N, C-alpha and C positions, 0 to 999 in steps of 0.2 A: 504494500500500500504506500502511496506517495503522500507526503505532507508538505504543505507550504511552510518553509522555515523563515523566521525573521532573520535577517542577516547578522544580528548580534547574538543569536542563540548559539550555544556550543554545537558543534557537529563533528562527526568522524573526520579525522585528519588534522584537526586543530591541535596546536601545541599548547600545553597547560603548565603554568607555574602555580603551585599551591600556597596558601597562606601559612604563616607560622602557626603552630598548634593545630594543624589539620587532623582529620579523623584517622589518617593512616600513619601519622607521625613521620611523614616524609620531609626531607630537607627542602625548605623553600627555594633553594638554589637549583634543585633538580628539575629537569624538564620531562614531561610525559606527553604522550599522544593519545587523543581520544579515539577509541576503537569502536565504541558503541554508545548510543544514548537511548533513553527511553522516551520516545516521541509519542504523543505531543506534550505530555506532562513535563518531561525532562528533569525530574527530581534528582536522578542519579546519572552519572556518566561513568563509563568503564574506561580505565586508563591502562596503557602499556608503557613500558619504558621505551625511550626513543631507539631508533634502529641501530645506532652506534653503541648502545649499552651492552656489555657482555652477558648480562643476565636477562635480557629481553624475552627470550623464549620461555622462561620459567616464571614469569611474573605478570600479574594483572591485579587491579584493584577497582572497586566501585566507590565513588565519593559523591557527596552532595554538592550541588552547584555552589553552595555557601562556602565550601573549602577552596574554591578557585580564586586566586588572586588576579591572574591575567590569562587571557587567551590570545594566541597569535595565529592568524590565518594567512597562508600563502595564497595569493591571488595572481592572476595574469598581470595585473598592473603593479604588483609588488606585494609587500606584506603589510599587515596592520595588526596592532596589538591594542587590546582594550580590557577593561575590568568588566566582568559580567554584572548585569543588574541583579540584585538580590531577589530571590523568589520568596513569596510569603510562607511557603511550607518548607523552607530550608532548615528549620530548626528541628532538632530531634529531642 
């Protein structure tokens, strides 16, 4: 099924930096790539380590959008980085 996505919503392929104190205790300096999201609600996103990370094949995590500090999307015109808007149900 296809969904219309708002351009600022996270989507597979986006690069993610997490906030300090995130739910998976990841270093905020680490980068992750979104491999799956739960559309249309989008409460959780599934992350993998980036392609160059040696443990990439054996690691994945699901996080709330509220854990995300920044998203970066590579587009034909270049890249853009932004902070996602907080969702009302991002609290646990």
